[in-house]
MINUNU-828411 format. One record per residue (C-alpha): residue in one letter; y, x, z. Coordinates in steps of 0.02 Angstrom, whole numbers, padded with zeros to 5 digits, always signed. Layout:
// MINUNU-828411
AYXZ/...
// end
This chain:
// MINUNU-828411
X-00591+03086+00211/X-00498+02991+00076/X-00538+03018-00106/X-00417+02981-00248/X-00474+02932-00421/X-00411+03053-00552/X-00386+03038-00737/X-00364+03167-00874/X-00350+03348-00815/X-00352+03312-00631/X-00200+03201-00637/X-00197+03052-00517/X-00224+02887-00602/X-00066+02788-00624/X-00067+02614-00552/X+00040+02495-00650/X+00143+02379-00542/X+00087+02199-00557/X+00203+02084-00649/X+00299+01965-00537/X+00227+01791-00534/X+00319+01673-00647/X+00399+01527-00560/X+00347+01361-00632/X+00501+01252-00649/X+00492+01093-00546/X+00524+00942-00653/X+00657+00836-00573/X+00619+00652-00586/X+00767+00537-00580/X+00740+00374-00487/X+00764+00213-00583/X+00918+00108-00559/X+00901-00078-00521/X+00926-00121-00705/X+00780-00010-00755/X+00665-00093-00629/X+00722-00264-00690/X+00681-00213-00868/X+00506-00155-00820/X+00459-00300-00706/X+00430-00445-00829/X+00292-00350-00920/X+00218-00288-00756/X+00213-00464-00684/X+00141-00537-00843/X+00007-00403-00851/X-00073-00469-00691/X-00053-00652-00740/X+00079-00697-00612/X+00224-00817-00616/X+00363-00733-00517/X+00538-00806-00522/X+00689-00709-00583/X+00757-00707-00405/X+00595-00634-00339/X+00594-00503-00477/X+00770-00458-00425/X+00711-00435-00245/X+00565-00328-00303/X+00687-00219-00401/X+00800-00205-00249/X+00651-00156-00141/X+00593-00020-00260/X+00769+00052-00269/X+00775+00056-00078/X+00602+00133-00070/X+00650+00274-00189/X+00815+00303-00098/X+00739+00313+00076/X+00592+00411+00010/X+00705+00557-00033/X+00740+00580+00153/X+00599+00500+00250/X+00447+00536+00141/X+00383+00358+00138/X+00267+00390-00009/X+00203+00543-00100/X+00248+00468-00269/X+00418+00504-00344/X+00399+00463-00528/X+00458+00283-00559/X+00319+00251-00685/X+00191+00303-00554/X+00277+00197-00422/X+00270+00050-00541/X+00083+00062-00579/X+00013+00142-00421/X+00118+00045-00296/X+00201-00111-00362/X+00074-00174-00490/X-00068-00121-00375/X+00003-00235-00239/X+00045-00377-00359/X-00139-00390-00406/X-00185-00454-00233/X-00064-00601-00238/X-00178-00720-00332/X-00332-00683-00225/X-00229-00705-00066/X-00148-00865-00128/X-00320-00933-00175/X-00388-00894-00002/X-00240-00975+00086/X-00257-01131-00022/X-00440-01144+00026/X-00390-01121+00208/X-00263-01263+00196/X-00389-01377+00111/X-00511-01350+00255/X-00383-01390+00390/X-00362-01563+00462/X-00205-01661+00418/X-00064-01604+00530/X-00140-01433+00565/X-00053-01343+00421/X+00041-01208+00514/X+00135-01073+00418/X+00004-00941+00374/X+00028-00767+00444/X-00024-00599+00372/X-00031-00432+00462/X-00015-00275+00355/X-00091-00130+00453/X-00028+00046+00421/X+00102-00026+00304/X+00194+00138+00273/X+00339+00098+00158/X+00292-00086+00154/X+00148-00090+00032/X+00084-00222+00014/X+00177-00311+00154/X+00351-00315+00076/X+00282-00367-00093/X+00187-00510-00011/X+00341-00566+00086/X+00448-00569-00071/X+00323-00660-00181/X+00253-00777-00048/X+00405-00840+00050/X+00300-00972+00135/X+00194-00839+00223/X+00248-00744+00378/X+00215-00558+00353/X+00212-00428+00491/X+00202-00243+00445/X+00142-00124+00580/X+00151+00066+00575/X+00143+00203+00706/X+00285+00299+00620/X+00454+00240+00679/X+00551+00284+00522/X+00432+00179+00417/X+00451+00028+00530/X+00640+00055+00527/X+00638+00056+00337/X+00546-00110+00330/X+00671-00186+00451/X+00810-00125+00338/X+00725-00204+00188/X+00707-00370+00280/X+00892-00366+00326/X+00962-00311+00156/X+00850-00425+00055/X+00871-00570+00178/X+00685-00597+00203/X+00665-00704+00360/X+00475-00705+00339/X+00461-00515+00353/X+00461-00413+00512/X+00405-00240+00564/X+00320-00174+00720/X+00326+00008+00773/X+00164+00018+00870/X-00018+00060+00865/X-00108-00092+00797/X-00222-00103+00948/X-00068-00127+01057/X-00011-00283+00964/X-00035-00460+01029/X-00042-00625+00938/X-00157-00697+00806/X-00151-00684+00617/X-00234-00783+00478/X-00262-00633+00365/X-00263-00450+00415/X-00244-00331+00270/X-00230-00144+00243/X-00208-00026+00097/X-00286+00146+00121/X-00266+00131+00310/X-00434+00189+00376/X-00620+00163+00358/X-00680-00016+00361/X-00762+00012+00530/X-00600+00075+00607/X-00500-00061+00522/X-00602-00206+00592/X-00630-00125+00762/X-00445-00094+00793/X-00391-00268+00737/X-00532-00384+00789/X-00437-00452+00939/X-00293-00504+00824/X-00396-00610+00705/X-00373-00796+00730/X-00531-00899+00740/X-00616-00928+00574/X-00504-00818+00468/X-00521-00653+00379/X-00490-00471+00343/X-00436-00421+00167/X-00454-00233+00141/X-00380-00154-00015/X-00493-00014-00074/X-00521+00094-00226/X-00701+00115-00280/X-00820-00001-00187/X-00854+00095-00023/X-01041+00067-00004/X-01058+00190+00140/X-00919+00104+00237/X-00994-00067+00202/X-01162-00010+00268/X-01082+00055+00428/X-00998-00110+00476/X-01054-00185+00642/X-01169-00335+00645/X-01031-00453+00702/X-00934-00423+00540/X-00992-00510+00382/X-00936-00461+00207/X-00925-00624+00110/X-00848-00558-00051/X-00814-00394-00139/X-00684-00435-00271/X-00658-00313-00413/X-00477-00296-00469/X-00403-00240-00633/X-00237-00149-00611/X-00149-00128-00779/X-00085+00048-00809/X-00192+00121-00670/X-00347+00216-00728/X-00442+00193-00567/X-00557+00066-00485/X-00487-00058-00360/X-00570-00192-00256/X-00539-00311-00112/X-00663-00317+00032/X-00661-00490+00112/X-00737-00497+00287/X-00748-00616+00433/X-00807-00605+00612/X-00974-00689+00650/
// end
C-alpha cells in the first residue's frame, strides 16, 4: 500500500519541479597562426638555453600549425589551447635536445675513427610527433623514426615530413615489437611503463647504446620493477619553463 505525504489540512505536498541544469558555455579556443607561433618561439627557445636557427624556428611554427589543424579532425592530442601546446608539448620536448645532443657527442667521441655513422633515434608511441618531429627539426643530422599503432597519427607525421621537407624524418604504422633494424637511442614520451618500454624494444637497441624515457615525476616503482638485464645509469631532472610539473629523463642500457 502506497502512502502519500500530506501537508496542511490533508492536502498533498507539492513537489516543486527542479530547475533545469544550466549549460556551461564551452570556451572556444582559436588556434594560433604561424606568425603567432613565430612570435612565441624565441622566448621559448631561450628559456631552455637552446640555440635554434630562424629557419628551424620557422619549421617548428609550421609543425605546430599543422598539429593544431589536424588535431581538429584526428584528435592527435588532448590539448587545444595554444599556450598549453607551447608549454606542455613544444617546450617540454625542446628540453630534451641538450641531453640528447650531449649523449650523442659522447657516443661519437667513443667511436673509432671512420665509425661515425649517422645516429638514429626511434620515438615509440609518437602520437602527433612528440618528441620525434621536434628532434628531427632541431637535429637535422639525426635520423628519426616515429612509430605508432594508430594509422592516422603515422599518416600525419608522414605529411609533416613531406610538407616541411624533412628527409631525416619517417613514420612507421606498426606495433613497435614488429619493427626491425637497430637504433642508437630509443625514446618515448608517456608511452608505457618502463618495463613494457624496454621489453617491447630491446631487440631494436643497437649494441652499447641506450633508452631515453621521458617521464614526469621520478617513477620509483617502475624503476624497481625493471629486469636485471636493464641498468639505469642516470636519472636526469628537467626544468620545463612554464610547466608547473616535474619532468625527468630515465637513461637506461642493456647489460
